[in-house]
N, C-alpha and C positions, 0 to 999 in steps of 0.2 A: 826750814827746808829740809829735805831728806838728806841723810849723810852721803849718799852717792850722787847727789845733785851737783851740777856744775857750780862753781863759785858765782855768787850773785853780785860781786863788786868788781871794779876794774874796767878797763877799756876792752872793746872787742879787739881781737888780734888784727894786726895790719892786713888789709886786703880781703878780710872776710866780709861777705855781704849777708844781710838778713833777708830771706826770701819767704814770703807768705804763700801758702797753698790753700786755696779755697775752692772746693769742688761742690758740685750739685747738679741738679737737672736744669736749673734756671729756666723753668717752664711756666711763666717767663721770669726773667730777672726783674727785680723790683727794689724799692727803697729799703725794704727789710734785709736785703743782701748788701746794698751799696753803703748805707749809712754805717752799719757795724764794721764793714771792710775799711772805710775811711778812718774810723775811730781806732781800730786795731793797727792800721798802717802807721798812724802817728804814734800811738802808745808804745809800739815795739820798735820804732825807728826802722821800719822795713824799707829797703831800697826798692823792692818791687813786691807786688802781690799778684800771684798768678791765679786767675779764675780758670777752672778746669771743668767745662761742661761734660757731663757723663754721656756716653753713648748708650750702653746697655746696663742700667742700674740693677744690681743683683738683689736688692732688698725692697724694691717697689715696682709697680707696673711701669711700662714704657711711657715716656713723656707724651703728652698729647700733641705738642708742636713738633714738627720734623726737625731733625738736627740742624739743617741749614737755616731755618728760621730762628731757632734758639741761639745759634751762633751769631747771626746777624743782629739780633736784639741785644745780645751781650756786648758785641763790639760797639754798637751805637751807644750803649749805656755807659761805657767806660771812656769814651772820647773826652778829652780835656784833662784827664788825670794820667800823666805820663808814667807814673809808677804802677798803674794797673796794666797787666798783660793778660791777653786771652790765649790760653794754651789749648790747642785743638787735639792733643794726642789721644784722649779717650774717645773722641768722636770717630777716630779712624779705626777703632777696634770693632770686630764683629762678634766678640765674645764678652761675657760679663766683665765689667770694669771694677776691679778690686783696688781699693785705695793703697793697699800694701804694694801692689805691683807698680802703681804710678809713683809712689814714693821711692821705691827701689830704683826706678829709672831716673828720677830726679836726683837722688843721692849720687848716682853714677855721673850725671851731668854736672853736678855742683858739689864735688867732693870736699871742698874746703870752705863751704858756706854753711850758715845756720839755716835750717829749714823749719818753718813754723806751720803746722797743720792746723787750720782754723775750722772748728765745727761748732754747730749750735748745740745747746744742751740736749735737745731731743735726739740728735745723732749720737752724741756722747753716751747717753744712757743706753743706746743700742749697741755700743762697741762690742760687748761679748758675743754678739751674733755675727760680727764681721769676720771675714776670712783673715786668718792669722793676725788677729787684732793686737796681740801683745807686741808684735814686731813693729807696730806703728811707733811705739815709744823708743825704739832703737833707731829709727830712721829720722825722726823729727821731734821737735818740741810740740806739745799739743796745747792749743789755746781753745778754751771752751767759752763761747760767747753766750751770755744769758739770753734766753728768749722768754717773752711773756707767757705765763701759764705753765712753765716747766721749772721744776725744782729738783735739785740733786738730793736723792735719798740713797745714801751709801749702803750697799749690801753685796755680798758675794765677791766674786773675783774682781769686779770693777772697783769696789770699795777698797780692796787690798791694794790695788794699783794706785788709787788716789791717795791713800794713807802714806804710801812710800814715796810718791813722786810729786805731790802737790807743793807748790811754792807760792809765796805771796808776791814776789817780784819776778820780772823776767830774768831768766838765767843768762849768763854771758857765755859765749863760746859755741863751737860747733856741736859738741857732745849733746846728745839728746837723752839725757838720763832722767828727765823729769817732765811732768805736765804742768801747765800754768792754767789756772782758772782766772780768766779775764772777764770781768763784768762789762758787757757791751751795752749800748743804749737800747732801751726797750722800745721796739717799733712793732705795734700790733698790726701786722699785715702778713698775708701769705700768698703764695702763688695761686692757690685755689680761689681765694677771694678775687685776685686780679683777673683770673680767667673768667 
């Protein structure tokens, strides 16, 4: 692990919770979202995983399904797993939803907890085009779930970040000084196929 990464051994500090953050359009939510979420929930011993459907995605066209329908489908999909929480904050915005803004809000709400931003490999490879993308690593641990057909090819600024921050085991503690590459189950399904 990187020299500036949190210690990888020892217990989590008393009272600290592990909270996963999983954003997306969820247009519609499907098994390719839910199965990796369950795997990561257990692998990282998360107390909760917050699904955050986006309102106005800055890097893609608007979702086909209206926000109310996407929200209803997501709520129906997570029934039965009490650790899954649907967070509606981005649906209430009328401006582009930047992950850095959402994580900043969540960091204020959960100052003493460890936040884990969960992204697919395709999203991770696009990080350099995200608004204030380097700040994401200051606000949360980053978990990259493998997706079929996507391979990490390190180059440029993203490769530099991965070289400094990649660890083989989940870090312990609130500090978010490193990223974690977590291989998730390979589910070959997409929202486009479902639609």
